[in-house]
N, C-alpha and C positions, 0 to 999 in steps of 0.2 A: 551425470547431470548435476548442475549447480542450482543454487537458489536463483529465482528469477521473478521479475515483475511482468505480468501479462496485462497488456492494455487492451481495452475493448470499449465499444460504445453501447450503452444500454438502450432498451426500447424507448425510453423517454428522450433520447438524444444527448444524454450526459456521458462524459468520459469517465471511466473507472479503471482501477487495476486490482488484480489479485496478486498477492505475494505467495509464490509457490515453492514448496520444499523440493529437495532433490528426488523424493519418492513420488512427486506429482500431486501431493496433497496441498490444498489451499490453506495457508496458515492464517491469513487475514485479507480483507477486502477494503478498498477505499470508499470514501464518500464520492458523490458525483461531482464532477467538475464541468463547467460550461465550455471550457476550451481544452484541447489536447495539450497546448503549451503550458497551461496552469497545472495540469496533471503531471507533466514531465518535470516541472519545477519542484513539485512536491516529492516526486521520486528522487530527484537529485538531492534535495534537502535530507531525506531519510538516509540516503547512501553516505552523505558527508557527516551527519550528526548523531546517528544512532549508536555507534560503538561505545560511547561513554554514558549511555542512558542509565539512570538509576532504576532499580526495581523496588516498588513499594506495594504495600497491601492497604487497600481501602477498607475502612470500617463503615459498613452500612448502618444506618440508624434503625 
């Protein structure tokens, strides 16, 4: 199994996705989107832009 995005509609009628690892574990979940098309645009953006993302550590106050 490969990594995947699982799209679903929550109880409040918002569209969300879970990013799921090959072992079936959810790695992260999205915010709620009013439309499925906006959600899919977000997924497409992640797929195109994440490979070069920097990793930083935040210092909390």
